[in-house]
C-alpha positions as CSV (number, residue, x, y, z in Angstrom):
1,X,-3.3,13.5,-24.9
2,X,-5.0,10.4,-23.7
3,X,-7.2,9.4,-26.2
4,X,-4.9,8.5,-29.4
5,X,-5.3,4.9,-30.4
6,X,-3.3,3.0,-33.0
7,X,-6.2,2.7,-35.2
8,X,-7.0,6.2,-35.3
9,X,-3.2,7.2,-35.7
10,X,-3.1,4.8,-38.9
11,X,-6.5,6.2,-40.1
12,X,-4.9,9.9,-40.1
13,X,-1.7,8.8,-41.7
14,X,-3.6,6.8,-44.3
15,X,-6.3,9.7,-44.9
16,X,-3.4,12.0,-45.2
17,X,-1.7,10.0,-48.2
18,X,-5.0,9.3,-49.7
19,X,-6.2,12.9,-49.6
20,X,-2.8,13.8,-51.6
21,X,-3.6,11.3,-54.3
22,X,-7.5,11.9,-54.8
23,X,-8.1,15.5,-53.2
24,X,-9.4,15.7,-49.7
25,X,-13.0,15.9,-50.6
26,X,-12.7,12.1,-51.0
27,X,-12.3,11.4,-47.6
28,X,-13.3,14.2,-45.2
29,X,-16.9,15.6,-45.2
30,X,-17.5,19.2,-46.5
31,X,-17.6,21.9,-43.9
32,X,-20.2,23.6,-46.3
33,X,-22.6,24.1,-43.2
34,X,-20.0,26.3,-41.4
35,X,-19.6,28.4,-44.3
36,X,-22.0,30.9,-42.9
37,X,-19.4,31.9,-40.1
38,X,-17.3,33.3,-43.2
39,X,-19.8,35.9,-43.3
40,X,-19.1,37.1,-39.6
41,X,-17.3,40.0,-39.0
42,X,-14.0,39.8,-36.9
43,X,-12.2,41.6,-34.5
44,X,-8.4,41.8,-33.9
45,X,-8.2,44.7,-31.2
46,X,-6.4,44.0,-28.2
47,X,-9.1,45.2,-25.9
48,X,-11.3,42.2,-26.0
49,X,-12.9,41.4,-22.4
50,X,-11.6,44.1,-20.2
51,X,-9.5,46.9,-19.8
52,X,-8.7,49.2,-16.8
53,X,-7.2,52.7,-17.4
54,X,-7.3,56.3,-16.1
55,X,-10.9,56.8,-17.5
56,X,-12.2,53.8,-15.9
57,X,-13.3,50.0,-16.7
58,X,-14.3,48.9,-20.0
59,X,-15.6,45.6,-21.1
60,X,-15.7,44.2,-24.6
61,X,-17.3,41.2,-26.0
62,X,-17.2,39.7,-29.7
63,X,-20.4,38.2,-30.2
64,X,-21.7,39.0,-33.8
65,X,-25.3,37.4,-33.7
66,X,-26.1,38.2,-30.1
67,X,-29.4,40.2,-29.7
68,X,-28.1,41.8,-26.5
69,X,-25.4,41.4,-23.8
70,X,-24.7,42.3,-20.6
71,X,-22.0,42.6,-17.5
72,X,-22.9,41.5,-14.3
73,X,-20.7,42.7,-11.5
74,X,-20.4,40.7,-8.3
75,X,-18.3,41.8,-4.8
76,X,-17.4,38.2,-4.3
77,X,-16.1,35.4,-6.7
78,X,-19.2,32.9,-5.7
79,X,-22.4,32.5,-3.8
80,X,-23.5,36.2,-3.9
81,X,-26.2,38.2,-5.6
82,X,-25.2,40.8,-8.3
83,X,-24.5,44.1,-6.9
84,X,-24.8,45.6,-10.7
85,X,-26.1,44.9,-14.4
86,X,-24.5,47.0,-17.3
87,X,-26.6,46.9,-20.5
88,X,-23.7,46.5,-23.7
89,X,-24.3,48.3,-26.7
90,X,-23.1,46.7,-30.0
91,X,-21.0,48.4,-32.7
92,X,-19.0,47.5,-35.5
93,X,-17.0,44.1,-36.2
94,X,-19.8,42.1,-33.6
95,X,-18.3,44.0,-30.9
96,X,-20.3,44.9,-27.5
97,X,-18.9,47.4,-25.2
98,X,-19.9,49.0,-22.0
99,X,-17.6,51.5,-19.5
100,X,-18.0,52.9,-16.3
101,X,-15.9,55.6,-14.9
102,X,-14.5,53.8,-11.8
103,X,-11.8,51.5,-11.7
104,X,-13.3,48.3,-10.4
105,X,-10.4,46.7,-8.7
106,X,-11.2,43.7,-6.6
107,X,-14.8,43.2,-8.3
108,X,-15.7,40.3,-10.3
109,X,-18.0,39.8,-13.3
110,X,-19.6,37.6,-15.9
111,X,-21.2,38.2,-19.5
112,X,-24.8,37.1,-20.4
113,X,-25.5,36.9,-24.1
114,X,-29.0,36.6,-25.5
115,X,-28.4,34.7,-28.7
116,X,-30.0,35.1,-32.2
117,X,-33.1,33.2,-31.4
118,X,-33.8,35.4,-28.2
119,X,-32.7,32.9,-25.7
120,X,-30.8,34.1,-22.6
121,X,-27.9,32.0,-22.4
122,X,-26.0,31.1,-18.8
123,X,-23.2,33.3,-17.6
124,X,-20.0,33.1,-18.7
125,X,-16.5,34.8,-17.8
126,X,-16.0,35.1,-21.3
127,X,-13.4,33.5,-23.4
128,X,-10.5,36.2,-22.5
129,X,-10.8,36.1,-18.7
130,X,-7.5,36.7,-17.2
131,X,-8.2,36.3,-13.7
132,X,-10.9,34.2,-12.3
133,X,-12.1,33.2,-8.7
134,X,-12.9,29.9,-7.4
135,X,-13.6,27.3,-10.1
136,X,-13.3,30.2,-12.8
137,X,-16.9,30.9,-13.1
138,X,-16.5,34.6,-12.4
139,X,-13.9,36.8,-13.9
140,X,-11.9,39.2,-11.7
141,X,-10.6,42.4,-12.2
142,X,-7.2,42.9,-10.7
143,X,-4.1,45.1,-11.2
144,X,-1.6,42.7,-13.1
145,X,1.3,45.2,-12.1
146,X,0.9,44.3,-8.5
147,X,1.2,40.6,-9.3
148,X,4.9,40.8,-10.3
149,X,7.7,39.3,-8.2
150,X,10.7,41.5,-7.3
151,X,12.8,41.8,-10.3
152,X,10.2,40.7,-12.6
153,X,11.2,43.5,-15.1
154,X,14.6,42.0,-15.9
155,X,13.3,38.1,-15.7
156,X,14.5,36.0,-18.7
157,X,14.6,32.5,-19.3
158,X,17.6,30.8,-20.7
159,X,19.0,31.9,-24.1
160,X,19.6,28.8,-26.6
161,X,20.4,29.4,-30.2
162,X,18.2,26.3,-31.3
163,X,15.6,24.1,-30.0
164,X,18.1,21.2,-30.5
165,X,20.2,22.6,-27.4
166,X,17.1,22.0,-25.4
167,X,16.8,19.1,-22.7
168,X,13.2,19.2,-21.9
169,X,11.5,17.6,-18.8
170,X,7.9,17.1,-18.6
171,X,6.2,17.1,-15.1
172,X,3.1,17.4,-13.4
173,X,2.9,19.8,-10.4
174,X,1.2,17.1,-8.4
175,X,3.5,14.3,-9.4
176,X,6.8,16.0,-8.7
177,X,6.1,17.6,-5.1
178,X,3.2,16.0,-3.4
179,X,4.7,12.7,-2.2
180,X,5.7,12.6,1.5
181,X,9.3,12.0,0.6
182,X,9.6,15.1,-1.5
183,X,10.6,17.3,1.6
184,X,8.7,20.2,-0.3
185,X,6.2,22.4,2.1
186,X,4.0,23.8,-0.9
187,X,3.0,20.2,-2.2
188,X,1.4,20.1,-5.4
189,X,1.5,24.0,-5.8
190,X,3.1,26.3,-8.2
191,X,5.2,27.4,-5.2
192,X,6.8,24.2,-4.9
193,X,9.3,25.0,-7.6
194,X,10.2,28.1,-5.8
195,X,11.7,26.1,-2.6
196,X,15.3,25.6,-2.7
197,X,17.3,23.0,-0.5
198,X,14.6,20.5,-0.3
199,X,15.6,16.7,0.4
200,X,14.4,13.6,0.7
201,X,14.4,11.4,3.8
202,X,17.6,10.0,2.6
203,X,19.0,13.5,2.1
204,X,18.9,13.3,-1.9
205,X,18.1,16.4,-3.5
206,X,14.6,16.9,-4.5
207,X,12.5,19.5,-6.3
208,X,14.3,22.5,-7.7
209,X,17.8,21.4,-6.9
210,X,17.0,18.3,-8.2
211,X,16.3,19.7,-11.6
212,X,19.6,21.7,-11.1
213,X,21.4,18.7,-10.2
214,X,19.9,16.6,-13.1
215,X,20.9,19.1,-16.0
216,X,17.8,19.8,-17.8
217,X,17.2,23.0,-19.5
218,X,13.4,23.4,-19.5
219,X,10.7,22.0,-17.4
220,X,7.7,21.4,-19.7
221,X,4.3,21.7,-17.0
222,X,1.3,19.9,-17.8
223,X,-1.6,22.1,-18.3
224,X,-1.5,25.3,-15.8
225,X,-4.3,27.2,-17.2
226,X,-7.7,27.2,-15.4
227,X,-9.2,23.5,-16.2
228,X,-12.5,22.1,-15.3
229,X,-12.1,19.0,-13.5
230,X,-10.8,19.7,-10.3
231,X,-13.2,21.4,-7.6
232,X,-11.1,24.3,-6.2
233,X,-13.6,24.8,-3.3
234,X,-12.7,21.3,-2.0
235,X,-9.0,21.1,-2.4
236,X,-8.9,18.6,0.9
237,X,-10.5,15.8,-1.1
238,X,-7.2,16.1,-3.2
239,X,-8.7,15.2,-6.7
240,X,-6.1,14.9,-9.4
241,X,-6.2,15.6,-13.1
242,X,-3.9,16.4,-15.8
243,X,-5.6,19.1,-16.8
244,X,-6.5,18.4,-20.4
245,X,-10.1,19.8,-20.0
246,X,-9.7,23.7,-20.5
247,X,-12.1,26.0,-18.9
248,X,-10.4,29.5,-18.7
249,X,-7.3,29.5,-21.3
250,X,-5.9,32.6,-20.0
251,X,-5.8,32.4,-16.1
252,X,-3.7,30.1,-14.0
253,X,-5.2,27.1,-12.4
254,X,-6.3,27.5,-9.0
255,X,-5.7,24.3,-7.6
256,X,-2.0,25.0,-7.8
257,X,-2.2,28.2,-6.1
258,X,-2.7,28.6,-2.0
259,X,-5.8,30.3,-2.3
260,X,-8.1,29.5,-5.3
261,X,-10.6,32.2,-4.1
262,X,-8.0,35.0,-4.6
263,X,-7.5,35.9,-8.4
264,X,-4.2,37.8,-7.4
265,X,-2.6,34.8,-5.5
266,X,-2.8,32.4,-8.5
267,X,-1.0,35.0,-11.0
268,X,1.5,36.0,-8.6
269,X,2.5,32.3,-7.5
270,X,2.7,31.3,-11.2
271,X,5.1,34.2,-11.7
272,X,6.8,33.3,-8.7
273,X,7.5,29.7,-9.9
274,X,8.7,31.1,-13.3
275,X,11.1,33.4,-11.8
276,X,12.4,31.0,-9.7
277,X,13.2,28.3,-12.7
278,X,14.5,31.2,-14.6
279,X,16.9,32.3,-11.8
280,X,18.1,28.6,-11.9
281,X,18.8,28.4,-15.5
282,X,15.7,26.7,-16.5
283,X,13.1,27.5,-19.0
284,X,9.4,27.0,-18.7
285,X,7.4,25.2,-21.4
286,X,3.5,25.5,-21.1
287,X,1.5,22.4,-22.2
288,X,-1.7,24.1,-24.1
289,X,-4.9,22.5,-25.4
290,X,-6.4,24.9,-27.8
291,X,-7.9,21.7,-29.8
292,X,-10.9,21.3,-27.4
293,X,-13.0,22.5,-24.7
294,X,-14.3,20.9,-21.3
295,X,-18.0,21.6,-22.2
296,X,-19.8,21.6,-25.4
297,X,-22.8,24.0,-25.3
298,X,-21.7,25.2,-21.7
299,X,-18.4,26.0,-22.6
300,X,-17.4,29.8,-22.6
301,X,-16.9,29.8,-26.3
302,X,-20.7,28.7,-26.9
303,X,-21.9,30.9,-24.3
304,X,-20.5,34.0,-26.2
305,X,-20.7,33.2,-30.1
306,X,-22.6,29.9,-30.2
307,X,-21.3,27.6,-33.1
308,X,-18.6,29.8,-34.3
309,X,-15.6,28.3,-32.1
310,X,-16.1,24.8,-33.2
311,X,-16.3,22.3,-36.4
312,X,-19.4,20.4,-36.9
313,X,-20.6,17.5,-38.9
314,X,-22.9,17.5,-41.4
315,X,-25.8,16.8,-39.3
316,X,-24.8,19.6,-36.8
317,X,-23.2,17.6,-34.2
318,X,-19.9,18.5,-32.9
319,X,-17.0,17.0,-34.6
320,X,-14.8,15.1,-32.6
321,X,-11.1,14.9,-33.5
322,X,-9.8,15.3,-30.0
323,X,-11.9,12.2,-28.5
324,X,-13.1,14.5,-26.0
325,X,-16.7,15.7,-27.4
326,X,-15.6,18.5,-29.7
327,X,-12.9,20.2,-31.6
328,X,-12.1,23.8,-32.3
329,X,-12.0,25.6,-35.6
330,X,-8.5,27.2,-35.8
331,X,-9.0,28.0,-39.7
332,X,-11.8,30.7,-38.6
333,X,-10.3,34.0,-38.2
334,X,-11.5,34.8,-34.6
335,X,-10.5,31.4,-33.2
336,X,-6.9,31.7,-35.1
337,X,-6.6,35.4,-33.4
338,X,-7.6,33.9,-29.9
339,X,-5.0,30.8,-30.0
340,X,-2.1,33.2,-31.3
341,X,-3.0,36.4,-29.2
342,X,-3.3,33.4,-26.2
343,X,-0.2,32.5,-26.5
344,X,1.3,35.9,-27.1
345,X,0.0,36.5,-23.9
346,X,1.3,34.2,-21.8
347,X,4.7,34.7,-23.3
348,X,4.6,38.3,-22.4
349,X,2.7,38.4,-18.9
350,X,4.2,35.4,-17.6
351,X,7.5,35.0,-19.6
352,X,6.7,31.5,-20.7
353,X,9.8,30.1,-22.9
354,X,8.0,27.4,-25.1
355,X,5.0,25.7,-26.0
356,X,3.5,22.3,-26.4
357,X,0.4,22.0,-28.5
358,X,-1.8,18.9,-27.3
359,X,-3.3,17.3,-30.7
360,X,-1.6,19.9,-32.8
361,X,-3.2,18.0,-36.2
362,X,-6.5,19.4,-35.0
363,X,-5.3,22.6,-35.8
364,X,-4.6,24.1,-39.4
365,X,-1.0,24.8,-40.8
366,X,-1.4,28.2,-41.4
367,X,-2.6,28.8,-37.5
368,X,0.7,27.0,-36.3
369,X,2.9,29.1,-38.5
370,X,1.4,32.3,-37.2
371,X,1.6,30.9,-33.7
372,X,5.4,30.5,-34.1
373,X,6.0,33.6,-36.3
374,X,4.5,36.0,-33.7
375,X,6.0,34.3,-30.7
376,X,9.5,34.4,-32.3
377,X,9.0,38.4,-32.3
378,X,8.4,38.4,-28.7
379,X,11.4,36.3,-27.8
380,X,13.7,34.7,-30.1
381,X,14.6,31.8,-27.8
382,X,10.9,30.8,-27.5
383,X,10.1,27.4,-29.2
384,X,6.9,25.5,-30.2
385,X,6.3,21.7,-30.4
386,X,3.4,19.3,-30.5
387,X,1.3,16.0,-31.0
388,X,1.6,15.7,-35.1
389,X,-1.7,13.7,-34.7
390,X,-5.4,13.5,-33.8
391,X,-7.3,11.4,-31.9
392,X,-10.0,11.0,-34.9
393,X,-11.0,12.3,-38.1
394,X,-12.0,16.0,-38.8
395,X,-13.5,18.0,-41.3
396,X,-10.4,19.8,-42.0
397,X,-8.8,18.5,-45.0
398,X,-5.5,16.5,-44.3
399,X,-3.2,18.4,-46.3
400,X,-4.2,21.5,-44.4
401,X,-3.7,19.9,-40.6
402,X,-0.5,20.5,-38.6
403,X,0.4,16.7,-39.0
404,X,3.9,15.2,-38.3
405,X,3.7,14.3,-42.1
406,X,3.4,18.2,-42.8
407,X,6.1,19.4,-40.3
408,X,8.2,20.5,-43.2
409,X,5.5,23.1,-44.2
410,X,5.6,24.7,-40.5
411,X,8.9,26.6,-40.0
412,X,9.9,26.9,-36.4
413,X,7.6,24.0,-35.1
414,X,8.6,20.5,-34.0
415,X,6.5,17.4,-33.6
416,X,7.2,14.4,-31.3
417,X,8.6,11.3,-33.1
418,X,6.6,8.2,-32.3
419,X,9.1,6.4,-34.8
420,X,12.0,6.5,-32.2
421,X,9.4,5.9,-29.4
422,X,7.5,2.7,-30.7
423,X,10.9,1.1,-32.4
424,X,13.1,1.6,-29.1
425,X,10.6,0.5,-26.7
426,X,7.9,-1.4,-28.7
427,X,4.6,-0.3,-29.5
428,X,2.7,2.1,-26.9
429,X,-0.5,0.2,-27.0
430,X,0.6,-3.3,-26.4
431,X,2.0,-3.3,-23.1
432,X,4.0,-6.6,-23.7
433,X,5.6,-5.7,-27.1
434,X,9.3,-5.4,-27.0
435,X,11.3,-2.9,-29.0
436,X,15.0,-2.4,-30.0
437,X,16.6,-2.0,-26.7
438,X,14.4,-4.8,-25.4
439,X,15.6,-7.6,-27.8
440,X,13.3,-7.5,-30.7
441,X,14.9,-7.7,-34.1
442,X,13.4,-5.6,-37.1
443,X,13.5,-2.5,-35.7
444,X,16.9,-1.3,-36.7
445,X,16.1,0.9,-39.7
446,X,13.1,2.6,-37.4
447,X,16.1,3.4,-34.8
448,X,18.2,4.9,-37.7
449,X,15.4,7.1,-38.8
450,X,15.3,8.5,-35.1
451,X,18.7,8.9,-35.2
452,X,18.7,11.1,-38.3
453,X,15.5,12.8,-36.9
454,X,13.5,11.7,-39.8
455,X,15.4,13.7,-42.3
456,X,16.6,12.4,-45.7
457,X,20.0,10.2,-45.4
458,X,21.6,8.0,-48.0
459,X,22.0,5.3,-45.9
460,X,18.3,5.1,-44.2
461,X,15.7,3.1,-46.2
462,X,12.4,4.5,-45.1
463,X,10.5,2.1,-46.7
464,X,11.9,-0.4,-44.0
465,X,10.3,2.3,-41.5
466,X,7.8,0.9,-39.0
467,X,5.7,4.2,-38.7
468,X,7.0,6.6,-41.2
469,X,7.7,5.9,-44.9
470,X,9.5,8.9,-46.2
471,X,11.6,11.5,-44.7
472,X,8.9,14.0,-43.3
473,X,11.3,16.4,-41.5
474,X,13.2,19.1,-43.3
475,X,15.6,19.7,-40.5
476,X,16.3,17.9,-37.2
477,X,14.9,21.3,-35.3
478,X,11.4,19.9,-36.2
479,X,11.5,16.6,-34.3
480,X,11.2,15.7,-30.4
481,X,12.6,12.4,-29.5
482,X,11.3,10.3,-26.8
483,X,10.4,7.0,-25.3
484,X,7.6,7.6,-22.8
485,X,5.5,10.7,-21.7
486,X,2.8,11.5,-19.1
487,X,0.6,9.2,-21.7
488,X,0.5,5.7,-21.5
489,X,2.9,3.5,-19.5
490,X,5.9,5.0,-18.1
491,X,9.3,3.6,-19.6
492,X,9.7,1.5,-16.3
493,X,6.1,0.2,-16.1
494,X,6.6,-0.7,-20.0
495,X,9.9,-2.5,-19.3
496,X,8.2,-4.3,-16.4
497,X,5.2,-5.4,-18.4
498,X,7.3,-6.6,-21.8
499,X,10.5,-8.0,-19.9
500,X,8.6,-10.1,-17.2
501,X,11.4,-12.6,-16.5
502,X,13.8,-9.7,-16.2
503,X,15.2,-8.6,-12.8
504,X,15.3,-5.0,-12.3
505,X,18.6,-4.7,-12.9
506,X,18.2,-5.8,-16.4
507,X,15.2,-3.4,-17.0
508,X,17.3,-0.7,-15.8
509,X,19.9,-1.2,-18.3
510,X,17.2,-1.5,-20.8
511,X,16.1,1.9,-19.7
512,X,19.7,3.4,-20.1
513,X,20.0,2.0,-23.8
514,X,16.7,3.3,-24.8
515,X,17.4,6.7,-23.3
516,X,21.2,6.7,-24.7
517,X,19.5,6.5,-28.0
518,X,16.8,9.5,-27.5
519,X,19.9,11.8,-26.0
520,X,22.4,11.1,-28.7
521,X,20.1,11.3,-31.4
522,X,19.7,14.5,-33.9
523,X,16.9,16.4,-32.5
524,X,15.4,17.5,-29.1
525,X,15.5,15.0,-26.6
526,X,12.5,14.9,-24.1
527,X,12.0,12.9,-20.9
528,X,9.3,12.2,-18.5
529,X,9.6,13.4,-14.9
530,X,11.1,10.9,-12.4
531,X,12.2,8.6,-15.1
532,X,15.8,9.4,-13.9
533,X,15.3,7.8,-10.6
534,X,13.3,4.7,-12.3
535,X,10.0,6.0,-11.5
536,X,6.8,3.9,-12.1
537,X,2.8,4.2,-12.3
538,X,2.2,0.9,-10.9
539,X,1.2,-0.3,-14.3
540,X,-1.5,2.4,-15.0
541,X,-1.5,3.4,-18.4
542,X,-4.0,6.2,-18.5
543,X,-3.5,8.0,-14.9
544,X,-5.1,11.2,-15.9
545,X,-7.4,11.1,-12.7
546,X,-5.8,8.4,-11.0
547,X,-4.8,9.0,-7.3
548,X,-1.6,10.4,-6.0
549,X,-0.7,6.9,-4.8
550,X,-0.3,6.1,-8.5
551,X,1.1,9.3,-10.0
552,X,3.2,11.0,-7.2
553,X,7.3,10.5,-7.2
554,X,8.5,8.7,-4.5
555,X,11.9,10.5,-4.0
556,X,13.2,7.9,-1.9
557,X,13.9,6.1,-5.4
558,X,16.6,8.7,-5.8
559,X,18.7,7.1,-3.7
560,X,17.9,3.4,-4.1
561,X,18.4,4.1,-8.0
562,X,21.3,6.4,-7.7
563,X,23.0,4.7,-10.1
564,X,20.1,5.5,-12.8
565,X,20.1,9.0,-11.7
566,X,24.1,9.5,-12.4
567,X,23.6,7.4,-15.6
568,X,21.1,10.2,-16.7
569,X,22.8,13.1,-15.5
570,X,26.2,12.1,-17.2
571,X,23.9,11.5,-20.2
572,X,22.5,15.0,-20.2
573,X,25.9,16.5,-19.6
574,X,27.2,14.7,-22.5
575,X,24.6,15.8,-24.8
576,X,25.2,19.5,-23.6
577,X,28.8,19.4,-23.9
578,X,28.9,18.2,-27.6
579,X,27.4,20.1,-30.7
580,X,27.5,16.9,-32.8
581,X,24.6,15.5,-31.2
582,X,22.6,18.9,-32.1
583,X,23.2,19.4,-35.7
584,X,20.6,21.8,-37.0
585,X,20.3,20.8,-40.8
586,X,19.8,17.8,-42.8
587,X,22.6,18.3,-44.8
588,X,24.8,18.5,-42.0
589,X,23.2,15.3,-40.8
590,X,23.6,13.4,-44.1
591,X,27.4,14.7,-44.5
592,X,28.5,13.6,-41.1
593,X,26.8,10.5,-40.0
594,X,27.9,7.4,-41.6
595,X,25.9,4.1,-40.5
596,X,28.1,1.1,-40.5
597,X,27.2,-2.4,-41.9
598,X,26.1,-4.9,-39.3
599,X,25.5,-8.6,-39.7
600,X,23.7,-9.3,-36.1
601,X,20.1,-8.3,-35.4
602,X,19.6,-5.6,-32.7
603,X,22.9,-3.9,-33.5
604,X,23.0,-0.4,-34.9
605,X,26.3,1.1,-35.4
606,X,27.4,4.5,-36.8
607,X,29.8,7.3,-36.6
608,X,29.5,11.1,-36.3
609,X,32.7,12.5,-38.3
610,X,34.2,15.5,-39.1
611,X,34.0,17.7,-36.1
612,X,30.1,18.0,-36.8
613,X,28.9,21.0,-35.6
614,X,32.2,22.5,-34.3
615,X,32.5,19.9,-32.2
616,X,36.0,19.4,-30.6
617,X,35.8,15.5,-31.1
618,X,36.6,14.5,-34.9
619,X,34.9,11.4,-34.6
620,X,32.0,9.7,-32.3
621,X,31.5,6.0,-32.9
622,X,28.2,4.9,-31.4
623,X,27.3,1.1,-31.1
624,X,23.7,0.4,-29.5
625,X,23.2,-3.5,-28.7
626,X,19.8,-4.2,-28.2
627,X,20.1,-8.1,-28.1
628,X,20.5,-10.5,-25.1
629,X,24.1,-11.4,-26.4
630,X,27.6,-9.7,-26.9
631,X,28.7,-8.0,-30.3
632,X,32.1,-7.7,-31.1
633,X,32.7,-4.6,-32.8
634,X,35.9,-3.7,-35.0
635,X,37.2,-0.3,-34.4
636,X,39.7,1.7,-36.5
637,X,43.2,2.0,-34.6
638,X,43.3,5.5,-33.0
639,X,43.4,7.0,-29.6
640,X,39.7,6.4,-28.7
641,X,38.3,7.7,-25.3
642,X,35.4,5.1,-24.0
643,X,32.6,7.5,-22.9
644,X,30.0,4.8,-22.5
645,X,30.2,1.0,-22.1
646,X,28.2,-1.6,-20.1
647,X,25.7,0.5,-18.6
648,X,28.2,3.1,-17.5
649,X,28.7,6.7,-18.6
650,X,31.1,9.7,-18.3
651,X,31.3,12.6,-20.5
652,X,34.9,12.8,-19.3
653,X,35.8,9.2,-20.1
654,X,35.8,5.7,-18.7
655,X,39.2,4.7,-20.1
656,X,41.4,4.7,-23.5
657,X,41.0,2.2,-26.3
658,X,43.6,1.8,-29.1
659,X,41.3,0.4,-31.4
660,X,40.8,-3.3,-32.8
661,X,38.1,-5.6,-31.5
662,X,35.9,-4.7,-28.6
663,X,33.0,-6.4,-26.9
664,X,29.7,-4.2,-26.8
665,X,27.8,-6.1,-24.0
666,X,24.0,-7.0,-24.0
667,X,21.6,-4.4,-23.6
668,X,24.2,-1.6,-23.5
669,X,25.6,1.4,-25.5
670,X,29.1,1.5,-26.4
671,X,30.3,5.4,-27.1
672,X,33.9,6.1,-27.8
673,X,35.2,9.3,-28.9
674,X,38.6,10.6,-30.8
675,X,40.0,14.3,-31.0
676,X,42.0,13.3,-34.3
């Protein structure tokens, strides 16, 4: 999410601590004005919006306070008059219904609600539209069984025992494929990830084959539901947006399809993308943004059940913990059901393997726990993670929020570690600030917090942590480690801003050190697309609507930075080959990780012992040198294999070492391993 500021995050953390001490009412506004919604009837049936069966077409709408509701039918997705208007009848549970005996495949529709004051609201495709036409203004009636690619019934994502076995690669559809050097025909489309054997002008693998070569297990795609900011009727304009402005939550984005006016096409092509990735052994994580909507009074939520789906301030205005103008009210039963059933729908209809929740702390803990539990029933390999913060305060009491500080209360959910992110590269909000990997002392203890995945460890002093002051994770499966993502500066840009006197080779060394810390730490590693080839965004922090010239990945970099790519590829292979980096309990970490006493700044040295987590290596020695001078380390006598040294890495080894004194070069990682 793009609007989180440092002060807002500090405020959120402070509110959490103080609310525990003094009670939430001391710091957060009451939500009494919203209590009237508690008396509204709710409905949890699976037929909301639309069902087509042998008996005809059936429309269902939840709008408890409406005075009237209609379905308006159209022949096309836009610019045509209605062909029929159907009056709906109100029944129990605040639900309105109407049916016709025909199967209306190929038609489009909207709902029109008359509110409690007698005002006829604007037309809406409803909150549950699963297929839509151009710009999502009209919902579509399609036969979903005809959208499935060949082999869909047997399609499955990768089976992973624990989230810590995943290697997550975050990408935007346009960034990944739109550059002229990508060699991809369907640039910026779902189908880009279905094309085999694409290459850069220099012959390097791109697209799907690049992902396979790199070795990632899951692709995290930025929002792919139908969002508001790109005009699908004018795609030649090449508008760009990340997509954090939801419009229709349950239909794919039209600008990523080859024909936004064809509702079936966008569904078919997204499924083809998923299957293509699955066939390559790669899972698909979907970025979801249930915390706010693109519009306020004109949103599909507001045009269906005015007021209900949002939190409000005492004066009646929209509360805005999202920084985007509103925030949804997940604690209300109908909104909670919507979130839970929406992710279930994506998992079942599109075979999505995981979900990343934007500004997850706007949601309540109970909702997130229900999300995780219901998804596991569908597929035990699904995982859920999110941002454990908000972009502003909320009426929801801090102790009820899905904050990173509350992650121990959320079984089966992980949060991003801003601890390791800011300690390793320098604070995200200050481009020039350095971190551990770029020579700034004082971050050693926070790096250790990242290494143990924010769990309790007898050798880690949380009072010296920069961001967190207590071990908030109960297991490493609750932590996502990263140094950069789509938000803020890429790692490449951050290094350029914080190391202006360094040459590119020095900055690439710093990047390797930073990512080595991430990929060898306990928890789950997460990386931003293109950084394996040292991609930048020309110094733009918030590129959510910047042009392709800023956001697109230039694939010629894969050749000019082939050394960087090879390092990442081998780093990922190392992690995947050795379960010692993928422990699943806090007790395992506390028992098997032993930190060394170090008398030099910007050094972290430790061992993973005891064939941890069933690893073939009895001991792994890791020394991270973030300083600008060499460090002389004393290593116990033994038959050690050098795995990484001086900016080079190989899972199979770079040479042998018998113990004694060894030099750890500046801005580099030393990794040694022994079998016994």
